[in-house]
N, C-alpha and C positions, 0 to 999 in steps of 0.2 A: 664125098663128105656130107654127112647129114647136118641139116641146119636145124637149129632150134628155134621155134617160134615163141615170142613171148605174149602170153595172155594176161589181161588185168585179172587181179584177183578181186572176187567178190566178197564183202564182208556182210555179215549177218548184222543188222541194226541191234544196238543194245536193247536188251528185254527190261520192260518196267517192272518193278517191284508189285506183287499182286496187292499189297496193301495201299497203294498210293491213291488209286481211284476212289475207294470207299473213304479214304482221310478228306480228300478234297470234297467229297459230297458232304460229310459230316461237318466240316468247316463252313461250308456255304449256308448250311442249313442254320447253323449257330450264329452266323452273322445277320442273316435274315430274320431269326427270332428277335435278336438284340435290338436290330432297327425297328421292329414292329413295337417292343416294349418301350423304346425311348419315345416313339411317336405318340403311343397312347398316353404315357405320362406326361409329355409337353401338353397334348390336348386337355386332359384331365386337370392339369394344374392351370391352364388358362381358364378353364370353366370355373374353377373354385375361386380364382382371382375376380373374374368377372362377378360371381355371386357375390362375394365379399364387397365389391365396389357398389353392387346394385342394392344390398341390405340397408334399409332406411334406419336411421339412427333413432333411439328411443326418443319419444316426445316428452315433452314438459310444457305444461300450459298454466297460465294464471287463471284461477276462478274465484267469484266472489262468494264467500260463506259466511254466514251469521254464526255467533256462538250458540244461539239458541238451536240451531239446525243440527248440532251435534250433542247437545246436552239433553239429559232427561228432564222430565217436567216435574215440578215440585211433589206432585202426588205419588211419584215414584221413589222419593226419597225419604228414609227413615232417619231421624235425627235425634241423638241424645244431647240434651242442652245442659252444660255444666257451668257453675260459678266458681271462677278462681279468684274472685275478689273478697273485699270484706263488706261490699255493698249488699244488703239484704234484700232478696226478693229479685235480684237481677236475672237469674237464670228463668224465673218463672214467668216474669213480665216479656222476655225476649221469645220464650217458647210460645206464649200466646200470640205473639205477633207472627211468629213463622207459621203457627196452625193458620191463622187468617189468610196467609198467602198460600196455602195449599200443602205445606210440608207436613209429613206423618211424625208426630211427636212421641218419643219412647220414654227414656228417662229424663228427669228433671231433679237436679241435686246439685250439691257442692261437688267440685272437681274431685273425682277419687285420685287423681294423680298427687293432689295436695301439693302443688309447686306453683309459686307466684308467676304471673304472665304480665309482664309490663305492656306488652303491645295491645292491639285491639282483641285478637282471639287467636286461638290455635285449633286449626281444623284436622282433627286425627281421622285416618280412614285406613282400610286395607287395599292391597291391590286391586280388587274387584270393583272398588267404590270410588276410583279415581274421578270419574266423570260426575259422579254425585257430589264429591268435594270441590270440584271446579265450579259446579253451579253454586253451592253455598259461599264460595269466594267472592262472589258478585255481591252477596247480601252482607257480607262483612268485610268491605275494602280495607286492606292492609292486613289482613289475617294471615298467619303462618300455616302454610300446609305442611301438614306432617304425615308421612307414610309410614304405618306400622306393620309388622309381620303378623297379620291376623285375618280371619275368614269372616265372612258375614257381610250383609249390606249396609248395616249401620255406620253412621258418621257421627264422631263427637265435635261438638263446638264447644269448646271452653273458653269463656269470656274472660277477658284481661282488664287491666286497670285502664286502657285507653278506649275502651269500649263505651259508646254512648247509646246509641238507637240504630237500628237498621234503617236504612234510606228508604225514601218513599218507591213504591212498586213502579210508578210510571218511569222514574229515573232509571231504576235497574233494567225494565224493559227495553227502553230506549238504547241501552248499552248492549243488551243480549241479543237485539234484533239489528244491529248496525252491521252490514256486510263488511267483510275485511279480506284481504287479497291473500289467497293460500295457492301455493305452487302444487300441482297435482300431475302425476304421470310417471312411467317407469324411468324417465330421463332426469328426473328432479333428485337432486343430492340434499336438498334442505325446503324448508317450508316457511312461509310468514304465517304463523298460527295466530289465533286470536288469543290475547293475552289480558286476562281480567286485570292485572295489576297497572295496565296502561290507562285504564279508567279509573284508577283509585282516587286521584285528586279530585276529579269531576264529582264522585259520589261524596266523597268527605265534605265538599263544599255545599252539597245540597241540602235543602232544608228537610228536617226529619219529621217523621209522623209520630205525634205525641199521643196517638189514641191507644193507649196501654195502661193497664192499671199497675198497681204497685203490689201485688200479691206476693206472699212469701214463697220462697222456693219449695217445690214438691207439691204444689197445689193442682197442676195440671196433670191429669193421668191419661192413659191411652184412650 
């Protein structure tokens, strides 16, 4: 009788799909790229934050500036002097005084606006003559500054009922040359500017120069 021997059955290992290895490689590369991008962003963000922390804040400092340092000299200011009152010769007398102090006198006449002015005066000017008008406001303390939509360097001074005489030049110079605190720098949000109205009371109380004549309006020419 023939005996049958049992032999172990050899099984072939399961075959891998051909796409598996490339898929693993692609996935690994994608993960590596993502890690590199994340690291770069983190480093870049930290640099930007460091730069923001290291950037200095805009500075703002206080300096002392006298009004005369920022205003033109009288020789650069052309003035029309008008009389808005019923006092004869007032414009002519004032124009002569201004001329002695260096201003360039143009028209001298009754105010062409023909409106009464109860105050000291009205200083009328165009946008390009703001500094000229500001200078004149020291010579007419209490005057009203009126900006008009007009061109040219001339400034009108229309004398009102409350006007008497221009204060003495030494008193005006003392105020124009008095330094005042001004905030300057890119970090400043406001400034303490020279304000001629702050010295109006001092000028009004000062003695006036009476060395003017009583000529009629229109006597002074250029």
